[in-house]
TIFI-554036 format. One record per residue: residue number from 1; residue in one letter; chain; x, y, z of N, C-alpha, C in turn. Coordinates in steps of 0.05 Angstrom, whole numbers, plus 5000, padded with zeros to 4 digits. Layout:
NUM; a; A; X; Y; Z; X; Y; Z; X; Y; Z;
...
***
This chain:
1; m; A; 8660; 3490; 1391; 8633; 3497; 1398; 8617; 3471; 1402;
2; p; A; 8601; 3471; 1424; 8585; 3447; 1430; 8565; 3441; 1408;
3; s; A; 8558; 3415; 1406; 8537; 3407; 1387; 8510; 3418; 1396;
4; a; A; 8490; 3417; 1378; 8463; 3426; 1385; 8452; 3410; 1409;
5; k; A; 8458; 3384; 1409; 8449; 3367; 1431; 8461; 3376; 1458;
6; v; A; 8487; 3381; 1458; 8500; 3390; 1482; 8491; 3418; 1490;
7; n; A; 8487; 3435; 1471; 8476; 3462; 1477; 8450; 3460; 1491;
8; n; A; 8433; 3441; 1483; 8407; 3437; 1495; 8411; 3427; 1524;
9; l; A; 8430; 3409; 1529; 8435; 3400; 1556; 8445; 3422; 1574;
10; i; A; 8463; 3439; 1563; 8473; 3462; 1578; 8450; 3480; 1586;
11; k; A; 8433; 3486; 1567; 8410; 3503; 1573; 8392; 3491; 1595;
12; m; A; 8387; 3465; 1592; 8370; 3452; 1612; 8382; 3452; 1640;
13; v; A; 8407; 3445; 1642; 8419; 3443; 1669; 8422; 3472; 1681;
14; n; A; 8427; 3492; 1665; 8428; 3519; 1675; 8400; 3528; 1684;
15; q; A; 8379; 3520; 1670; 8352; 3526; 1679; 8345; 3512; 1705;
16; i; A; 8352; 3487; 1707; 8348; 3472; 1732; 8361; 3487; 1755;
17; a; A; 8387; 3494; 1751; 8402; 3508; 1772; 8389; 3535; 1779;
18; a; A; 8380; 3550; 1760; 8367; 3576; 1765; 8342; 3572; 1781;
19; n; A; 8326; 3552; 1775; 8301; 3547; 1790; 8306; 3538; 1818;
20; i; A; 8326; 3521; 1822; 8331; 3510; 1848; 8345; 3530; 1867;
21; c; A; 8362; 3547; 1856; 8378; 3564; 1873; 8362; 3584; 1889;
22; f; A; 8338; 3590; 1881; 8321; 3609; 1896; 8311; 3598; 1922;
23; q; A; 8310; 3572; 1925; 8298; 3559; 1948; 8319; 3544; 1966;
24; s; A; 8345; 3549; 1961; 8365; 3533; 1975; 8391; 3548; 1979;
25; t; A; 8407; 3538; 1998; 8434; 3548; 2000; 8449; 3537; 1976;
26; e; A; 8474; 3547; 1971; 8489; 3538; 1948; 8494; 3508; 1949;
27; q; A; 8502; 3497; 1972; 8508; 3469; 1974; 8483; 3452; 1971;
28; e; A; 8461; 3461; 1983; 8436; 3447; 1979; 8427; 3447; 1950;
29; a; A; 8431; 3469; 1937; 8424; 3471; 1909; 8440; 3452; 1892;
30; v; A; 8466; 3450; 1897; 8483; 3432; 1882; 8473; 3403; 1885;
31; l; A; 8467; 3396; 1910; 8458; 3368; 1915; 8431; 3363; 1901;
32; k; A; 8413; 3383; 1901; 8387; 3380; 1888; 8390; 3377; 1858;
33; i; A; 8408; 3392; 1847; 8413; 3391; 1818; 8424; 3363; 1811;
34; v; A; 8444; 3354; 1826; 8455; 3327; 1821; 8433; 3306; 1823;
35; n; A; 8417; 3308; 1844; 8395; 3289; 1848; 8376; 3289; 1824;
36; h; A; 8369; 3313; 1814; 8351; 3315; 1791; 8364; 3302; 1766;
37; l; A; 8389; 3307; 1762; 8403; 3295; 1738; 8404; 3265; 1741;
38; q; A; 8409; 3255; 1765; 8411; 3226; 1769; 8383; 3213; 1765;
39; l; A; 8362; 3226; 1773; 8335; 3214; 1771; 8323; 3216; 1743;
40; f; A; 8327; 3239; 1730; 8312; 3244; 1706; 8327; 3245; 1680;
41; w; A; 8354; 3246; 1681; 8369; 3247; 1656; 8379; 3219; 1648;
42; a; A; 8377; 3213; 1623; 8387; 3188; 1612; 8418; 3187; 1615;
43; k; A; 8428; 3162; 1617; 8457; 3159; 1620; 8473; 3174; 1599;
44; s; A; 8463; 3173; 1574; 8477; 3187; 1552; 8478; 3217; 1556;
45; m; A; 8456; 3228; 1567; 8455; 3257; 1573; 8475; 3264; 1594;
46; k; A; 8476; 3248; 1615; 8496; 3253; 1637; 8524; 3251; 1626;
47; q; A; 8529; 3231; 1610; 8556; 3228; 1598; 8564; 3252; 1581;
48; d; A; 8545; 3261; 1565; 8550; 3284; 1547; 8556; 3310; 1563;
49; i; A; 8541; 3315; 1584; 8545; 3340; 1600; 8571; 3338; 1616;
50; i; A; 8577; 3314; 1626; 8603; 3310; 1640; 8626; 3314; 1621;
51; e; A; 8625; 3303; 1597; 8646; 3307; 1578; 8649; 3337; 1571;
52; y; A; 8627; 3350; 1567; 8628; 3379; 1562; 8642; 3394; 1585;
53; y; A; 8634; 3387; 1610; 8646; 3400; 1633; 8676; 3395; 1634;
54; q; A; 8684; 3370; 1628; 8713; 3362; 1629; 8729; 3376; 1608;
55; q; A; 8716; 3385; 1587; 8730; 3400; 1565; 8729; 3430; 1570;
56; g; A; 8721; 3439; 1593; 8721; 3467; 1599; 8695; 3477; 1610;
57; g; A; 8673; 3468; 1598; 8646; 3475; 1608; 8640; 3504; 1611;
58; e; A; 8651; 3521; 1593; 8649; 3550; 1596; 8621; 3561; 1598;
59; e; A; 8602; 3548; 1586; 8575; 3559; 1586; 8557; 3550; 1610;
60; l; A; 8569; 3533; 1627; 8554; 3524; 1650; 8554; 3546; 1672;
61; s; A; 8532; 3550; 1685; 8532; 3568; 1708; 8549; 3556; 1730;
62; e; A; 8556; 3572; 1750; 8572; 3563; 1772; 8559; 3539; 1786;
63; l; A; 8534; 3541; 1792; 8520; 3519; 1805; 8519; 3494; 1788;
64; s; A; 8513; 3498; 1762; 8513; 3476; 1743; 8540; 3462; 1742;
65; a; A; 8561; 3478; 1740; 8588; 3466; 1739; 8594; 3450; 1764;
66; q; A; 8587; 3461; 1787; 8592; 3446; 1812; 8576; 3420; 1813;
67; a; A; 8551; 3421; 1804; 8534; 3397; 1803; 8545; 3376; 1784;
68; v; A; 8553; 3385; 1760; 8564; 3366; 1740; 8590; 3354; 1750;
69; a; A; 8607; 3370; 1763; 8632; 3360; 1775; 8626; 3338; 1795;
70; r; A; 8606; 3343; 1812; 8599; 3324; 1832; 8587; 3298; 1819;
71; l; A; 8571; 3302; 1798; 8560; 3280; 1783; 8582; 3263; 1771;
72; a; A; 8603; 3276; 1763; 8626; 3262; 1750; 8644; 3250; 1771;
73; g; A; 8639; 3255; 1797; 8655; 3244; 1818; 8681; 3259; 1823;
74; q; A; 8681; 3284; 1816; 8705; 3301; 1820; 8702; 3319; 1844;
***
């Protein structure tokens, strides 16, 4: 089970994805999510969410998972 800190990151990235998806195609949304994470998230936050994704990332929405994968360079 993810830590409270990682649970908060999961919640935030899923909320970002939910807000962005209404105004974009899927691929545009993924790019906008990645851009948001790159601009506004601290390096440690990005590392934590990438690590969570790489360990399965079960609680990430589909768009969130795609964005985190792209952020991780996968």
